Each structure stands twice: as C-alpha cells, then as structure tokens.
C-alpha positions in Angstrom: 196.3 126.4 64.8 199.2 125.6 66.7 198.4 128.4 69.4 195.0 126.6 70.1 196.8 123.4 70.6 199.3 124.9 72.9 196.7 126.6 75.0 194.8 123.3 75.2 198.1 121.5 76.3 198.7 124.1 79.0 195.3 123.6 80.3 195.8 120.1 80.7 199.1 120.6 82.3 197.4 123.0 84.5 194.8 120.6 85.6 197.0 117.6 86.0 199.3 120.0 87.9 196.6 120.9 90.4 195.8 117.2 90.9 199.4 116.5 91.6 199.8 119.3 94.1 196.6 118.0 96.1 197.9 114.6 96.1 201.6 115.7 97.2 200.0 118.1 99.8 198.0 115.1 101.2 201.0 112.7 101.3 203.4 115.1 103.0 201.0 117.1 105.4 198.0 114.7 106.0 197.8 112.4 109.1 195.5 110.2 107.1 195.7 108.4 103.7 194.6 109.9 100.5 191.1 108.3 100.4 190.2 109.3 104.1 191.5 112.8 103.6 189.2 113.1 100.4 186.4 111.8 102.6 186.9 114.1 105.3 187.2 117.3 102.8 184.0 116.4 101.3 182.3 115.7 104.7 183.7 118.9 106.3 183.7 121.1 103.3 187.2 122.1 102.8 187.8 120.7 99.4 188.2 124.3 98.0 191.1 124.9 100.6 192.6 121.7 99.6 192.4 122.3 95.8 193.8 126.0 96.3 196.8 124.5 98.1 197.3 121.9 95.3 196.9 124.8 92.6 200.3 126.4 94.1 202.1 124.0 91.6 200.5 126.0 88.8 202.5 128.9 89.8 205.9 127.3 89.4 204.5 125.7 86.3 203.5 129.1 84.8 206.8 130.7 85.2 208.7 127.8 84.0 206.8 128.0 80.8 207.4 131.7 80.6 211.0 131.2 81.0 211.3 128.7 78.2 209.3 131.1 75.9 206.0 128.8 75.8 203.7 131.7 76.3 200.5 130.2 74.9 201.0 127.0 77.2 201.5 129.4 80.1 198.1 131.2 79.1 196.5 127.7 79.2 197.8 127.0 82.6 196.5 130.5 83.7 193.1 129.6 82.3 193.0 126.1 84.0 193.7 127.9 87.3 191.1 130.6 86.8 188.5 127.9 86.1 189.3 125.9 88.9 189.1 128.9 91.2 185.8 130.2 89.8 184.2 126.7 90.2 185.0 126.8 93.9 184.1 130.3 94.2 180.7 129.7 92.7 180.4 126.4 94.9 180.5 128.6 97.9 177.2 130.2 97.0 
C-alpha cells in the first residue's frame, strides 16, 4: 500500500516539477511575460517544445530521489515524464 502512495506522490512531484520548469524557463529566457509567452506558444504551436524544456527538471528530481533511496517516488516521476511525453507525441498527430 505504501508503494502505491509513493508512486502517486512521485507522479504529482513530476507534474509539479514540469510546471515549475516551464515557468522558470519562461521567466529566465523569454522576452515576454508568462501569459504572453503561453498565448504565443498556443498560437504558434510550440507548447510541446516548451513543456519538454520544462521537463528537464524531472531529470534532476529523478536522480535526487534515487540517491535518497526513494525508488518508488522516482518511478512515479518517470511515469509522469513518460505520460507528459506521450501526450505531446500523440498531439502531434
């Protein structure tokens, strides 16, 4: 039972980490504000690229959890990353 809870916590951490990564990328590297950048991403269809850059934080989170022996949470982060990736791959078609 504890393993399912740890996987769910890892999944939630993975989704939050991706959102935080997108926001950090926009704040540090975009010439426009957050709202304007998201509008342009939707208009010019580069949301997938923006989210994939934001998902780079999941890499650090994954290895941090592995080093702390939180394998099930790391599995949840990996699942979140794969699901986010699959959503954008399927969105391409």
